[in-house]
C-alpha positions, 0 to 999 in steps of 0.5 A: 522500665521507664525512670524519671531522672533529673539532669543538668538539662532538666527532667528526663525519662529513660529506659536505659537505652533511649531518653526523652525530655519533659517540657521545659519548666517541668519540676518534680513539684508540678508532676507531684501536683498530679494524681499518681495515675496522671504522674505515671501516664505523663512519664509513659507518654514521653517520646524516647529516642536512642541515647542515655540521659545526661549526668544524673543528679538527685531526683528532687527539686530544691524545695522538695521535702525529704522525710524519714520513718524510724524503727520500722524493722525489727533489726532497727529496733534491736539496734536502737535499743542496744545503742541507746541509754533510753531503750524503752523509747525505741521498743515502744515506738516499734509496736505503737500505732503512730510511727516515728517520722522526722524531717530529714532534708530539704531538696537543695541539701540532698546529694545525688549519685557520685556526690559526697555524703558526710559524717560529723566531726563530733561523732564517733559512730557513723553509718549508712542507712539504705532505705526504700523511699516513697515519692508522694503526690500532693494528695498523699498517693505513692507515685514512685520509688527511689533510694535514700541513704539516711546517713546517721550518727549512732553515737549522737542519737544513742546519747539521748533521743532528743539529739535525733535532729543532730544525729540525722540532719547535717551537712551531707547526711542525705543522698537520693537517687539515681532516679524515680521509678513510677509506682506502676513499674514495681509490682510489689514494693513489699518484696524488694531485696536491698543490699549495701556495702562499704569499700575502704581503699578499694577493699570491702569493709562491710556489707549487708542485705535485707528485704522490704518484706521485713518492714513492720509497717505498710507503706501506705500507712506511713504516708497516711501518717505523714500527711495526717497533720501536714500539707505537701502541695509539691509532694514529698519523699518519705524514706521508710527505714532500714534493717541493714546497718553496721554494728559498733565495730564499723564506722564510716571514714573519709574516702569510704565508698557506700553503695546501695542497691534496691531491686527494681530501683537501681544503684546509688553510690557515694564517697564519704567526706568527714566534716 
């Protein structure tokens, strides 16, 4: 399986045992200006030589927009209803034709594998949210997949739905990686196992599992809604929501380690920093 990875040396293609470089000056934006078919063909055409890629970074450009969808799983709806003082908002959006979509991060703020994610000093309940993310072309096709950790303050969001930007977008609130897997490498993105775990002081603190088969919406429909009223000339990354989130008895703490695994995609691991 070929993967597109961002390293200090630039964008590279690897199958795990061999690696090849894309031409100097290549950006994710230039690749996503292509069609999804051309994107896959470009990655497939890179000549590989034995060796692993350099240190892998977040698979985005500095100007890549990362968006996210909310309340796309039944478990997510139930959790939001439980935490919120205005539960009807979340119950309605789950069944509505229009999905909840919100801006999560610009590329230069996204943390890569091994980089610290953050929790806010003014938040009492903070959680990781493991999500399959869609890497979309400028024309709105799904070119590939990656992992996004949509780190969130559930206490802030629970106070008032209008606090969503503060609960979702802050320093260290978004991690992505470890790379992008071309769409053609994933036979059925609606049947991928997802696992997440939190370790504290080297010991397991919490773990959860789910599958994209539980996703309430089709992936292509989420992309269509995102592109319905906006333009993304350099493409976009869209996280698709989660259904594996800790309950109120678990909150992220400094020096925790969060690990997310998605079948066919890879593993994203990040330490936690507070403030």
